[in-house]
N, C-alpha and C positions, 0 to 999 in steps of 0.2 A: 560638552559631555553627552554621550549617548545615553538613552533611557531604554527601558523595556518596550515602550511604545515604538521607539525607533526599530528595535529588533523585530517587532511584529510586522511593521510596514515593510521592512527589508525582506522578510520571509515571504510576504505576499508577492513581491517582485521577483525574488529568486525562483519561486515555484511557478511563476508565469500565470498566476491567478489574476494579475493585472498587467497592463502594458501589452507588448507584443507577445502573442501566443506562438506556440510551435506550429509549423506548417502541416504536420501529419501526426496521427496517433502514435505511430512508431517512434517519431522523434520526441514526442512528449514523454513516453514511457522510458525511452532510452536515456533521456536527460535526467529524469527523476530517479533513475536507477532501479527503484522498486517502489510500488505503491500498494499500501495495505489493501488486501482484496478478499477478506473472508465474506464480505457482503457484496455479491455480484452487482446488484443494481447500483450500489453506492460507488464502486470503483468505476463502473461505466460512466457515471456522472463526473467523477473526479477527473478522469482522463479527458472527457469531452470539454470540461470547463477550461482546461489548459491548452486546448487545441484550437487553432484558427477555424472558425466555422464549425466547431465540434458538435457532434450529434451522437446519440446513443447508437444509431445505425452505423455510423462511421467507426465507432469503437468495436462493435460486434464484427464488422467487416475485417478489421485488423486482426481480431482473434481468429476468425474463420480462415484468413490467409496465412496464419501461422507467424505473423509478424510480432505479435505480443502473446505471451502465455501466462497462465496462472498456475502456480505451484507453491511449494513450501521451501523457499531458498534460505530462510533464516528464522530463528526464534520459534520454529514449529508453527508458523502462522502463514496463511495464504497471502501471497503478494502477486501483483501483476508486474512482469518484467519483460524487457526485450528478449525475443526468443534466443538470440545468440549468446545472451549473458547468463541464462539460467544454469547451465552446466557448471561453470566455474564458481558461481555463487553457492550452489549447493555443496560443491566440494569443500569450500571454506566453512560454510555454516553447519554442515551435517554432523561433524563429530560431536559437537556440544548438544545438538538436538538428540542424537542417538543416545547419548549418555543420560539426558534428562528423561527420556521415555522408557529406558530399559527396565526400571523397576515396575512400571505399570504393565509393560508387556509380560513380565514374569507373572504378575498377579492375574492377567488374562489368559495365562497358559499359552502364550505365543512363543514357543521355543524355536530353536534354530530350524528344526525339521519342518515345523508348521509354516514358518516364514518362507522357507525354501520352496515348499509345495505351493503355497499361495502365489509366489512369484512365477513359478512354472505355469500354473493354471492361467494366470492373468496374461502372461506373454502369449500363450496359445490362443487365448480369446481375442487378443488385440492385433497380433502380427498380421502383416499384409495390408496395413493401412486402415484397419477397422477402427471405428470409434464407438464406444458404448457408454451409456449413462452409468452413473455411480451405482444406482440401485440394481441395474442389470449385471454389473460386475459382482456385486454382493450375491446375486442369485446364482451366478456361475460358481462362485466359491461354495455356496451352500450345496449346490448339486454335486460338487466334488468332495463333499464331506468335511468342508472347512466351515465351522460355525462363524457367523458374523453377528451373533447376538450381543446385546449390550454395546460395549465400545469396541468389540473385537474388529468389526468391519472397518471402522474409522482408523484404528491403529494399523491394520493390514495395509490400508490405502496409504497412510502416512509413511509406513516403512518402504513401500514401493516408490513413493515420490522422493523421499530423502535418499533412496538408493539409486536415483536417476533412471528408474525403469519407466515410470509413467508421469504424465502431466495432464492438465486440462487442455483440450484442443478446441474443436469447433463448437459454436453455440448450438444448443439443442433445446429449443423452446425457451424456458426461463432459467435454464442452467447450461452447463457445458459438459460435453462428452469427454471421456478419458481416452487417451491415445498413448502409444509407446513413444517415449521422449526421443529416442534415436531416430525413429521414422519421421516424427513431426518436426524435429529440428536437425536436419541432416548435416548442416554445416555450422556447428557451434564454434564460438570463439574460444581459442585456447589460451587461457591465462592460468598461472599457478604460483603458489608460494608468495613471497614478499611482493612481487610485482602485482599480483591480483589484489592483495589486501590494500596496497597503496592506491591502486586505481579506485577501489571501492571507497576509500576515504576521500580521495580528491573529488569524485563525482558526488558523494554525499554532501560535502561542504559547499560545493558549487551550486547544487540544486536546493539544498535545505538551509544553507547558512543565512544569517548568523546562527551558529550552533556550537555547542561545546564538545570536547572530546568525550565527555561522559554521555552526551546525547548520541554520539556515533556508536559508542560501545553498546549502549542499550538497544539502539535501532538494529544493529547487526547481530547482537547476541554474542559478540566476540569477547574474549578476555580483555580486561582493561589494559593489561600490559601490551597485548597485541594491538589494541586500538591506539595506544599512545605511540607505539613504534610506527604504525601505518601513518598516523598524522604527522609525525616528525619527518617522514620521508617526503611529504608533499607540502609542508608548512611554508616553504619559500614561494609557493605558487598561490598562496592565500593571503587575505588581508586579515589583520587582527583588530578586534574591537573589544574594549574594556567597558563593562557595564555593571555597576554596583558590585565591584570587586570580583566579577566573573569574567573569564576570557572566552570570547566567541570568535569563530573563524568563518570566513565567507569568501566568495568569489570577488576579486577586486572590481569586477564589472557590475556588481549588484547595486552599489550606491547610485551610479549613473543611470541604471535601469529604473530605479525608483524615482529619481529626479524627473524622468521623462513621463511618469504617470502617477505622481504623488496625489493628485486630486482624485483619481480613480481608486487609489489604494485606500483613501479615507472614506470612500463611499460604502454603502451597505452591500453585503454579499451573502448569498445563501450557499451553504456547503452541505454535502451529504454527510451522514454519519461515517466515521472511520476515515475521514479525509486526512491526508498527510500534513496539513497545516497544524493538526493536533497530534496525530499518531506518529509523526516523524521525529518526536523528541521525548526524552525522558523527563525533562523539566518543561512543563507547559505554561509556566507562570507568565510568559511574555504575552500570551494570547488569552489566558483564562485565569480569572481570579480563583484562588484555591477555595474560597468560601462558596463558590458556585459550582465547584467540580461535581458535587453530588447531584446537581440539577441536570448536568450533561450526561453523567454516567451514574444513574440511580443505584445506590447501594454498592457502588464500586464493582458492579457485576461484569464489567468489560464490554457492555453494550452501549456504544456511543450514539446519542441522538444526533439528528441533523442540527446544525448550528446557524444562528444568525450572527454575522460578524459586522461590526461597525467600527470604522477608524482602526482596524486591526485587532480589535478585541471581541471575544465572544460575549454577546449581550443577551442571548436567549436561545431558545430552541424552536424548531418548527416541524410540522409534518404536513404531508400532502393534503389537499382539500378532501373533505369527507365525501363530496359528491362531484362528479364530472360537471364542468361548466361553472364551478364556483370561481369567484374573481381571484382568489389567492389562497395560499396555505394558511393553516392554523398556527399562529406564532405565539409563543409564551415568553415574556421578558423575565430576566432574572430579578429585576427591580421594576422599572417602568421604561417603556420605549419613549424616546424623545419625539418631539413634534416632527411630523413628516416621515417617521419610520414606517408606519403602516402602509402609506402610499408607496414608499420605496420598496417594501417587501412585495407588493403587488406587481410593481414594474419588473423586479428581478424574476419573479415567478413566470412572467410572460415570456421571458427569454431563457428560462432554465431548461437544460437538456432533458427531454422526456419524449416518450412515444406519443405522437400526436394523432 
């Protein structure tokens, strides 16, 4: 009988946090389908951890080359995706996002005319292959008489992203510059309708499974009925796993992948905040005790701390050393760390992706 612990270890293998990693950053992101990316330093680390010889410089290079991009393909949340996938993902995910933000746009007095003007001004500022920082685009809007005060600037940017006008392009210091999507991704993959949603489902369960259909619906932001239909279209390509009365779905190759690296899966791992091992699921009980959820996301404010994972379970949080040259990060257990855990944290930190 499978247990939640089995689910957690299988997810580590499916997400390539253990065992054989992907050969390139582009392959990592393409296989993961989408990686939560509102925290840029965090998603740089998440992608590097899943890539053979991965480094922050390598992930930045993939961004600068336009191989992977950050935008809002689903749930109104920033994700890192393969460049060729962004357009069709937005097409599927945007209607529900647009509906969810329409009331707030009205409150901010962002009417149709204002949104159209903001789009025209942004295109004029970016066309011809130009890339500008977010604050510089806001300044362009201000100069054109379009206020970005309060949340107006963020909602204008979100409107352009969901409308497939802009996305984040090359790195610019500690952030990314904005570019026109059609110029930055000149050869997008063309997928639509049921075919696109079915592929989204297949890739999700292969990269994130074991997962439930409810997990997939939450992750994409799609209607439950649409998620069920997409899953049904690909269920014959997946393996079924029953755990505590719940049905999970996964890539048939994942159990063998775990068998090849089970010892590594049971070892200690350091993950950044917002990593897909936690953010990729509606139900996180396989990796996180609900009694400790408030320790990882204080006050349920949506800000995930970096996690210490042991034997597939989150057992504490960590943060970077207070001073350069310190032996390891500052780690806080949910209860107590077992013998040998502090030394294991120091070893993991020595190999953790970071600017050196």
